[in-house]
C-alpha positions in Angstrom: -0.2 -0.4 0.2 1.8 3.5 -1.3 1.9 5.9 1.5 -1.1 8.9 1.9 0.2 12.2 1.6 -1.5 14.8 3.4 -3.3 18.1 0.8 -4.4 20.6 2.7 -7.4 22.7 0.9 -5.9 26.5 0.5 -7.8 29.4 2.4 -10.5 31.8 0.1 -12.3 34.3 0.6 -14.9 34.5 2.0 -18.4 36.2 0.8 -21.9 37.2 2.7 -23.5 34.7 5.9 -26.0 35.8 8.6 -24.3 36.2 12.1 -25.4 32.7 12.9 -23.6 30.6 10.8 -20.8 29.0 12.2 -17.8 30.6 11.0 -16.0 26.6 10.3 -19.1 26.2 7.9 -18.2 29.6 6.0 -14.6 28.5 5.5 -15.7 24.7 4.5 -18.2 26.2 1.7 -15.8 28.4 0.5 -13.3 25.8 0.0 -15.8 24.0 -2.1 -16.2 27.2 -4.2 -19.3 28.3 -2.0 -18.4 31.8 -0.9 -21.6 33.3 0.5 -25.0 31.7 2.7 -27.4 32.7 -0.8 -25.2 29.8 -3.0 -26.1 27.5 0.0 -30.2 27.1 -1.0 -30.9 24.7 -2.2 -34.4 25.0 -4.4 -36.5 22.8 -6.8 -36.9 26.2 -8.7 -32.9 26.0 -9.7 -32.9 23.3 -11.5 -31.7 23.3 -15.5 -35.1 23.3 -17.2 -36.2 19.4 -18.4 -36.3 21.0 -21.8 -32.7 21.7 -22.3 -31.9 17.9 -22.6 -31.4 16.5 -25.9 -34.3 14.6 -28.1 -36.3 15.0 -24.7 -39.3 16.5 -26.3 -39.2 13.5 -29.1 -39.4 10.6 -26.0 -42.0 12.5 -24.3 -44.5 12.9 -26.9 -43.2 9.0 -27.8 -44.5 8.5 -24.2 -47.5 10.3 -24.6 -48.8 9.0 -27.5 -48.0 5.1 -25.4 -50.5 6.6 -22.4 -53.1 8.4 -25.0 -53.6 5.4 -26.4 -53.2 2.8 -23.6 -50.6 0.9 -24.8 -48.5 -1.4 -22.6 -45.3 0.3 -22.0 -42.5 -1.8 -20.5 -38.8 -0.1 -18.7 -35.8 -2.4 -19.4 -33.9 -2.0 -15.7 -30.7 -2.4 -15.3 -28.9 -4.5 -12.6 -27.2 -1.9 -9.9 -28.5 0.6 -7.2 -29.5 3.3 -10.0 -30.6 1.2 -12.3 -33.6 0.0 -9.4 -34.1 3.8 -8.3 -34.4 4.6 -11.7 -36.7 1.1 -12.8 -38.7 2.4 -9.6 -38.9 5.9 -11.0 -40.5 5.2 -14.1 -42.9 2.8 -13.5 -43.8 4.9 -10.2 -43.8 7.9 -12.6 -45.6 6.9 -15.6 -48.6 5.6 -13.7 -48.8 9.3 -11.3 -48.5 10.6 -15.2 -51.7 8.4 -16.4 -50.4 5.3 -17.4 -52.1 2.0 -16.8 -50.4 -0.5 -18.4 -46.8 -0.3 -17.0 -44.8 -3.0 -16.2 -40.7 -3.7 -16.0 -38.2 -6.0 -16.4 -34.8 -6.1 -15.4 -32.1 -8.2 -16.8 -30.5 -11.7 -14.8 -26.5 -10.7 -14.8 -25.7 -14.3 -15.7 -28.5 -15.6 -18.2 -29.1 -12.3 -19.9 -26.1 -10.4 -19.6 -25.9 -6.4 -19.6 -28.9 -4.1 -20.7 -31.6 -4.4 -23.3 -29.8 -7.3 -24.4 -31.4 -9.8 -27.6 -31.7 -12.5 -24.5 -33.9 -10.0 -22.5 -35.7 -9.0 -25.5 -36.6 -12.4 -26.4 -38.3 -12.5 -22.5 -39.9 -9.0 -22.8 -41.6 -10.2 -26.1 -44.0 -12.4 -23.7 -44.9 -9.6 -22.2 -46.3 -7.9 -25.6 -45.6 -4.0 -25.2 -45.8 -1.5 -27.7 -43.0 0.7 -26.6 -39.6 -0.5 -24.8 -38.0 2.1 -22.7 -34.5 1.2 -21.4 -33.1 2.8 -17.4 -29.9 3.6 -16.8 -28.6 1.8 -19.7 -28.9 1.4 -24.0 -26.2 3.2 -25.1 -24.2 0.8 -25.9 -26.8 -2.0 -26.4 -26.8 -1.9 -30.5 -27.9 -5.4 -30.8 -30.9 -5.2 -28.2 -31.9 -2.0 -29.6 -32.5 -3.6 -32.9 -33.6 -6.7 -32.2 -36.6 -4.7 -29.7 -37.3 -3.0 -33.0 -36.8 -5.8 -35.1 -40.2 -6.7 -33.3 -41.8 -4.1 -34.1 -41.4 -2.1 -30.4 -40.8 1.6 -30.5 -37.7 1.9 -28.6 -36.4 5.2 -26.0 -32.9 4.6 -24.3 -32.5 7.2 -21.5 -29.0 6.5 -20.0 -25.9 8.6 -19.0 -23.4 6.8 -19.5 -20.5 7.3 -22.7 -21.8 6.8 -26.0 -19.8 4.9 -28.8 -19.0 5.8 -31.7 -22.3 5.2 -33.3 -25.5 5.4 -31.0 -27.8 2.5 -31.1 -31.4 2.6 -33.5 -33.8 3.8 -31.2 -36.8 5.8 -31.9 -35.3 8.6 -29.4 -32.3 9.0 -26.7 -31.8 10.8 -24.3 -28.4 11.7 -23.1 -27.0 14.2 -21.2 -23.6 12.9 -22.7 -24.3 12.4 -26.6 -22.1 14.7 -28.3 -24.0 18.3 -29.5 -26.4 18.2 -26.2 -25.8 21.0 -24.3 -27.5 20.2 -20.9 -25.7 22.3 -19.1 -25.3 19.3 -15.8 -23.7 15.9 -17.3 -23.4 14.1 -13.7 -27.3 13.6 -14.3 -27.1 9.6 -12.4 -30.1 7.7 -15.2 -32.1 7.8 -11.9 -31.9 11.7 -13.0 -32.5 11.3 -16.4 -35.4 9.1 -16.5 -36.7 11.7 -13.6 -36.2 14.9 -16.2 -37.6 13.0 -18.8 -40.9 12.5 -16.4 -40.8 16.3 -15.7 -41.0 16.7 -19.6 -44.2 15.1 -20.2 -46.1 16.1 -17.4 -44.7 19.8 -18.5 -46.8 19.2 -22.1 -49.2 17.3 -20.5 -50.5 20.1 -18.5 -49.3 22.5 -21.5 -52.5 20.7 -23.3 -54.5 20.7 -20.2 -54.9 16.5 -20.2 -54.7 14.0 -17.5 -51.2 14.0 -15.4 -50.2 16.9 -15.7 -50.9 17.9 -12.0 -48.9 14.4 -10.9 -46.5 15.6 -7.5 -43.8 14.2 -9.1 -41.8 15.5 -5.9 -42.7 12.3 -4.9 -40.3 10.5 -6.5 -37.0 12.3 -5.4 -36.5 9.9 -2.5 -35.5 7.6 -5.0 -33.6 10.1 -7.1 -31.3 11.2 -4.5 -30.3 7.4 -3.2 -29.9 5.9 -6.8 -28.0 9.5 -7.8 -25.9 9.2 -4.5 -25.3 5.3 -4.8 -24.3 5.9 -8.5 -21.0 8.5 -7.3 -21.4 10.9 -9.7 -20.8 14.3 -9.6 -22.6 16.1 -6.9 -22.9 19.2 -9.0 -25.3 22.0 -7.9 -28.1 20.5 -10.4 -27.6 16.9 -8.6 -27.3 19.3 -5.2 -30.7 20.0 -5.4 -32.3 16.9 -6.4 -30.6 14.7 -3.4 -30.7 17.9 -1.4 -34.5 18.1 -1.9 -34.9 13.7 -1.6 -33.4 13.7 1.7 -35.4 16.4 2.3 -38.5 14.4 1.7 -37.2 11.3 3.5 -36.2 13.7 7.1 -39.7 14.1 7.1 -40.5 10.8 7.3 -42.1 11.2 3.6 -39.8 8.1 1.8 -41.8 5.3 0.4 -42.5 2.0 2.4 -39.9 0.3 0.0 -37.5 3.3 1.5 -38.5 3.2 5.0 -37.9 -0.5 5.2 -34.4 -0.5 4.1 -33.2 2.4 6.1 -34.9 0.3 9.5 -33.5 -2.4 8.2 -30.2 -1.1 8.0 -30.5 0.3 11.8 -30.2 4.2 10.1 -32.8 7.1 11.1 -34.9 8.4 8.9 -34.5 12.0 10.3 -31.1 12.1 10.5 -30.2 10.6 7.2 -27.1 11.5 5.0 -25.7 10.7 2.1 -23.0 8.7 3.3 -25.5 6.9 5.0 -27.4 5.6 1.4 -24.3 4.8 0.4 -23.1 2.2 2.6 -26.6 1.3 4.3 -29.0 1.3 1.5 -27.8 1.4 -1.0 -25.2 -2.1 -0.8 -28.3 -3.9 0.3 -30.3 -2.7 -3.4 -27.3 -3.6 -5.6 -26.8 -7.4 -3.3 -30.1 -8.2 -4.9 -28.2 -7.8 -8.3 -24.9 -8.8 -7.4 -25.7 -12.7 -6.5 -29.8 -12.6 -7.4 -32.2 -11.0 -8.9 -33.0 -7.2 -8.5 -36.1 -7.5 -9.4 -36.6 -8.1 -5.2 -34.6 -4.9 -4.4 -37.3 -2.8 -7.5 -40.4 -4.6 -5.3 -39.4 -3.4 -2.0 -38.4 0.1 -4.1 -42.7 -0.4 -5.5 -44.0 -1.4 -2.5 -46.9 0.8 -1.2 -47.4 -2.1 2.1 -45.9 -1.4 4.6 -45.4 -5.1 5.9 -44.9 -6.7 2.5 -41.8 -3.7 2.1 -40.5 -4.8 5.4 -40.1 -8.1 4.6 -38.4 -7.2 1.0 -36.2 -4.9 2.6 -35.2 -8.3 5.4 -34.7 -10.9 2.4 -32.1 -7.9 0.9 -30.4 -7.7 4.3 -29.7 -11.6 3.9 -28.8 -11.4 0.6 -26.2 -8.4 1.5 -24.8 -10.0 4.4 -23.6 -13.7 2.0 -22.9 -10.7 -0.5 -19.9 -9.0 2.5 -18.6 -12.4 3.0 -18.3 -13.3 -0.8 -16.7 -10.0 -1.2 -14.2 -10.6 1.6 -13.1 -13.8 0.0 -12.5 -12.2 -3.4 -10.7 -9.6 -2.2 -8.4 -11.5 0.2 -7.4 -13.3 -2.5 -7.3 -10.3 -5.1 -4.5 -9.2 -2.3 -2.8 -12.4 -3.2 -2.3 -12.1 -6.6 -1.7 -8.9 -6.0 1.2 -9.4 -3.9 2.4 -12.4 -6.4 2.8 -9.7 -9.7 5.2 -7.7 -6.8 7.3 -11.2 -6.3 7.4 -11.4 -10.1 8.5 -7.8 -11.3 9.4 -6.4 -8.1 6.5 -3.4 -8.4 3.4 -3.5 -9.3 2.5 -2.2 -12.8 0.4 1.0 -13.3 -2.6 -1.0 -13.7 -3.8 -4.0 -12.9 -5.6 -7.3 -14.4 -6.8 -9.6 -12.2 -9.0 -13.1 -12.7 -10.0 -15.9 -10.8 -12.4 -18.5 -12.2 -14.4 -18.9 -8.3 -15.2 -15.4 -8.6 -18.4 -14.2 -9.3 -19.6 -11.8 -11.9 -21.7 -9.3 -9.9 -18.9 -8.9 -7.2 -15.9 -8.1 -9.0 -16.4 -4.0 -9.3 -16.2 -4.0 -5.5 -13.4 -5.6 -5.8 -12.0 -3.7 -8.4 -12.7 -0.6 -6.2 -11.6 -2.4 -3.0 -8.2 -3.0 -5.0 -8.2 0.7 -5.9 -8.4 2.3 -2.9 -5.6 0.5 -1.2 -3.0 0.3 -4.3 -3.8 3.8 -6.0 -3.6 2.0 -9.8 -6.5 1.3 -11.9 -7.8 -2.0 -11.1 -9.5 -4.4 -13.6 -10.9 -7.6 -12.1 -12.4 -10.5 -14.4 -14.7 -13.3 -13.5 -16.4 -16.4 -15.8 -19.1 -14.5 -17.3 -21.4 -17.7 -15.7 -22.2 -18.6 -12.1 -23.6 -22.5 -13.4 -20.0 -23.9 -13.0 -19.6 -24.0 -16.7 -16.8 -21.9 -18.3 -15.9 -23.6 -20.7 -15.1 -21.4 -23.5 -17.2 -18.3 -22.2 -16.8 -14.7 -22.0 -15.3 -13.4 -18.7 -16.9 -9.9 -17.3 -14.6 -7.3 -16.4 -15.1 -4.4 -13.9 -12.8 -1.3 -13.6 -12.2 0.9 -11.2 -9.6 4.5 -11.8 -7.6 7.1 -9.9 -8.1 10.7 -10.9 -6.3 11.3 -13.8 -7.1 8.6 -16.2 -9.6 7.9 -17.5 -10.9 4.3 -17.8 -13.5 4.1 -20.4 -11.1 6.3 -22.7 -8.1 3.8 -22.2 -10.5 0.9 -23.1 -11.7 3.0 -26.3 -7.8 3.3 -27.0 -7.3 -0.2 -26.4 -9.8 -1.3 -28.5 -9.2 0.5 -31.3 -5.0 -0.6 -31.3 -6.8 -4.4 -31.1 -10.0 -4.8 -33.3 -12.3 -7.4 -31.7 -10.0 -8.3 -28.4 -12.7 -7.1 -26.8 -16.1 -7.6 -27.0 -17.9 -4.8 -26.0 -17.3 -2.3 -23.2 -19.0 1.0 -21.9 -18.9 3.3 -18.8 -17.5 6.4 -16.7 -14.2 8.2 -16.8 -13.8 5.9 -13.4 -15.5 3.2 -13.7 -16.3 0.9 -16.8 -17.2 -2.7 -17.4 -16.3 -5.0 -20.2 -16.5 -8.5 -21.5 -14.1 -10.3 -23.5 -12.9 -14.0 -24.5 -11.5 -16.0 -21.9 -8.8 -16.9 -23.4 -7.7 -12.7 -24.7 -7.3 -11.7 -20.8 -3.3 -12.8 -21.5 -3.2 -10.6 -24.9 -6.1 -7.7 -22.7 -4.0 -7.6 -19.8 -0.4 -6.7 -21.4 -2.4 -4.3 -24.0 -4.1 -2.6 -21.5 -1.0 -2.2 -18.4 0.9 -0.3 -21.6 -1.3 2.0 -22.6 -1.7 2.6 -18.7 1.9 3.0 -18.3 2.1 5.4 -21.5 -0.6 7.6 -20.1 -0.2 7.8 -16.0 2.3 9.5 -14.8 4.1 8.7 -11.7 3.0 11.1 -9.7 -0.6 10.4 -10.1 0.2 7.0 -8.4 1.0 9.4 -5.0 -1.6 8.6 -3.0 -3.2 12.0 -1.4 -6.1 13.1 0.6 -7.3 16.0 0.7 -8.0 18.3 4.3 -9.4 21.4 5.4 -6.9 21.7 7.7 -6.4 21.8 11.6 -9.0 22.6 14.2 -9.2 25.0 16.6 -9.8 24.6 20.2 -13.0 26.0 20.5 -14.1 24.7 17.0 -14.1 20.8 18.4 -18.4 21.4 19.3 -21.1 19.7 18.4 -22.5 22.4 17.2 -20.4 22.7 14.6 -21.2 18.5 13.8 -24.3 19.0 13.2 -24.3 22.2 11.3 -21.7 20.3 9.0 -23.7 17.3 9.0 -26.9 18.9 7.8 -24.9 21.6 5.4 -24.5 19.1 2.6 -25.8 17.3 0.4 -21.7 16.1 0.7 -20.1 13.5 -2.0 -18.4 12.9 -5.0 -17.5 16.2 -6.2 -18.9 17.8 -3.1 -16.5 16.1 -0.4 -17.2 15.6 3.1 -15.2 17.7 5.4 -12.2 16.2 6.9 -9.7 17.9 9.0 -6.0 16.9 10.4 -4.2 17.6 13.7 -2.3 15.6 15.4 -3.8 14.4 19.6 -2.6 12.3 22.1 -4.4 9.4 23.1 -5.5 9.6 25.8 -7.0 6.1 26.4 -8.2 3.6 23.4 -10.5 0.3 23.8 -10.6 -2.7 20.9 -14.6 -3.1 19.5 -14.7 -6.5 18.1 -11.8 -7.8 16.3 -11.0 -4.7 13.8 -12.5 -1.1 15.3 -10.7 1.5 18.2 -12.3 3.8 20.5 -10.2 6.0 21.6 -10.1 9.0 23.6 -7.8 11.9 22.2 -6.4 15.0 23.6 -6.1 17.7 20.8 -2.2 19.4 20.8 -3.1 22.4 20.4 -5.1 22.5 23.7 -8.5 22.1 24.6 -10.9 19.0 25.8 -10.4 15.4 25.7 -12.6 14.1 22.8 -13.8 10.5 21.9 -13.0 9.2 18.4 -13.5 6.2 16.8 -11.7 4.4 14.5 -13.2 1.8 11.8 -10.8 -1.0 10.6 -8.2 1.0 12.6 -7.0 -2.1 14.7 -3.8 -3.1 13.6 -2.0 -5.8 16.5 -0.5 -3.8 18.4 -1.0 -0.1 21.4 -1.6 3.5 19.0 1.0 5.3 19.9 1.1 8.0 23.0 0.8 10.8 19.8 -1.0 10.1 16.5 -1.2 12.2 13.3 -5.1 11.7 12.4 -7.4 12.6 9.0 -10.8 12.7 11.0 -14.5 13.8 10.3 -17.0 16.4 12.9 -19.8 13.7 13.3 -22.7 13.5 15.7 -22.8 10.2 17.6 -26.8 9.6 18.7 -27.1 7.0 21.6 -30.6 6.7 23.3 -32.1 9.6 22.2 -28.8 11.7 23.1 -26.2 13.1 21.1 -22.1 13.7 21.4 -20.0 15.0 19.4 -17.5 11.9 18.2 -14.5 12.1 15.8 -14.7 9.6 13.0 -10.6 8.4 12.1 -10.2 8.6 8.3 -6.7 7.8 8.2 -3.7 7.3 11.0 -0.4 8.3 10.5 
């Protein structure tokens, strides 16, 4: 593991704030480009208007025509949290807008592959759709779209992934990242794209005085917030507006039954739900269904309006997630051994790693790639057999890639594909994450080609691990009020990072919690009172030293109705 360098954000000029705003909050916001109080206000009226999204009008007209003729509309979902919430938003939203025959089908990772595949089209045929609409996928599904069109169906693609050189032959494509699309926010998640399309349908229905024009689509914002945070898209201002509105609904107890059941089964409190809670508690439980079993369980939970049924489905998701954790840990341990063997052979890790084990589960390789990327700070691609039935002879491999800042993983795959046509069967994704398929016997050639590509592009300085902080806290800034203000000031996430601070502390006392965690009592070197802290995964087999430098969050510890200040240690040296 590379050593981590601590880098402090530069101080910037702070604008106008009301007198009651904590000085610490002003400083943190200014460091993220929010200089004054007015810019912290996130209102739905500030969203970019839906009509700016390319081809959204054509897609809206197709949906309105389908609603008018009472056609069967089938939503082709995806098997991650963004896809599941997007599917639920599409089904719930279209019903609010007046559609009576809305159904959905989500692909099974092992039997259908990714997105709208010909195999999924074959299964959808039994539903006799007139129109099929993809969610969080479709931009790379040329064969599936062609198969759907051959069936005589209309096809709308809604996606946010980067397109290839050619677009599928759909009747309409709504994707802010298509060439020529001038939508100001390129960071919409798949669920966000779907929400925008529903807004445009409502706007057009309202303009002609049709039923559905008064639909309350704000009831979908809890799902929009969960999918947006879970997909780790950049929280630009537009996404922050969406997430803030969704969190506000959840905190007021207005989340749908499925969302409330997921919060309960994960041990969180709706009144204080944060983006971190979504990312570490809700999203993994939804994702686990798509990774190990059938995402239909997760979508059914999000669509349920029966609290008892929702609790039952959430309990199933919780059990699947527990199984996923065991599988993931086994795979991560094996991946670390593979990486260690590469070091032994080459004396140093290459700029990027391609790892494969025939026993790995294709639904969990993305988590393995992410975990190894974090630990080794270099792009990691993890591969598994596409099928989980145990018969892998001659079949394709499924790969999941995670990257580091400065190395665009999808563009790198495109470069390999251009240099070695046919080596990759299919690929797609973003700058930081991508997926691909290739033949089993092509893995050695791909590994060589990709690592060569990474070596050409990645400057050694990019492999130096750094963690940005908002600097040290003064003795009088260690307060519960400051922790509460920061907790409510988000939403924090990708591109708008949660505040982290650094400083030197004396360790007054410590205690081992479970097998891996440390409870600490720390005294700031700069002065002040002792503070409780927790370091998850901080046990290294020996007591902590008397003095440590840590990177930490200023957090609120809630226990039995009481609140207290607590530091959450993110890094210790």
